C-alpha positions in Angstrom: -71.5 -80.0 95.2 -69.9 -83.4 95.1 -71.1 -83.8 91.4 -69.3 -80.3 90.5 -66.3 -81.3 92.1 -66.2 -84.6 90.5 -66.9 -82.8 87.2 -64.1 -80.3 87.8 -66.6 -77.5 87.1 -65.3 -73.8 86.5 -68.4 -72.2 88.1 -70.2 -73.0 91.3 -73.6 -71.5 92.4 -74.2 -72.2 96.1 -77.6 -71.3 97.7 -77.1 -70.8 101.5 -74.5 -73.8 101.8 -74.0 -73.1 105.5 -77.8 -73.4 106.5 -78.3 -76.3 108.9 -74.8 -77.6 109.4 -72.4 -77.5 112.5 -69.5 -75.3 112.9 -66.9 -78.0 112.0 -68.8 -78.5 108.5 -69.1 -74.9 107.9 -65.3 -74.7 108.4 -64.7 -77.4 106.2 -66.9 -76.0 103.5 -65.0 -72.6 103.9 -61.8 -74.3 103.5 -62.9 -76.0 100.4 -64.3 -72.8 98.8 -60.9 -70.9 99.6 -59.2 -73.7 97.7 -61.5 -73.5 94.6 -61.2 -69.8 94.6 -57.4 -70.1 94.7 -57.6 -72.7 91.8 -59.3 -70.0 89.8 -62.7 -71.2 90.1 -65.8 -68.8 90.0 -68.1 -69.0 93.1 -71.4 -67.3 93.5 -72.6 -67.9 97.1 -76.2 -66.9 98.4 -75.5 -66.0 101.9 -77.7 -63.9 104.5 -75.4 -64.1 107.6 -73.8 -60.6 107.9 -71.5 -61.5 110.7 -69.5 -63.7 108.3 -69.6 -62.0 104.9 -66.3 -60.0 105.3 -64.5 -63.1 106.8 -65.8 -65.5 104.1 -65.9 -63.6 101.0 -63.7 -61.3 98.7 -66.5 -59.6 96.6 -70.3 -58.9 97.2 -73.2 -58.2 95.3 -76.1 -56.7 97.1 -79.7 -56.8 95.2 -83.1 -55.5 96.1 -85.1 -55.7 93.0 -82.1 -54.3 91.2 -78.4 -53.9 91.9 -77.4 -52.0 94.9 -73.8 -52.6 94.6 -71.1 -54.8 93.7 -67.5 -55.1 94.4 -64.8 -55.8 97.2 -66.2 -56.5 100.6 -64.2 -54.0 102.4 -65.4 -51.0 99.9 -69.2 -52.3 99.2 -70.4 -54.0 102.3 -71.3 -50.9 104.5 -74.1 -50.1 106.6 -75.4 -47.6 103.9 -75.4 -50.4 101.2 -76.9 -52.8 103.6 -79.6 -50.4 104.5 -80.4 -49.7 100.6 -80.7 -53.5 100.1 -83.1 -54.0 102.9 -85.1 -50.7 102.1 -84.3 -48.9 105.2 -83.9 -45.3 104.5 -80.2 -44.3 104.9 
């Protein structure tokens, strides 16, 4: 991430950036990600903690061998879509 920041990247691909860090570090990363978003950067974050998705992200992509849903978190991060993504019959 430091290299991407130093190079002023336009797109950031982050795979589970909050795994294995403490709450303070997580809050710092979220603050940085929000600043990057506000600066017009594109962020694609793989994240599996459902409790924090709505707080941390504006848009969501749910996949399970194919696209399940994509769009604003408040519209697409529903129990029905989560069940589809995890192959639980709705």
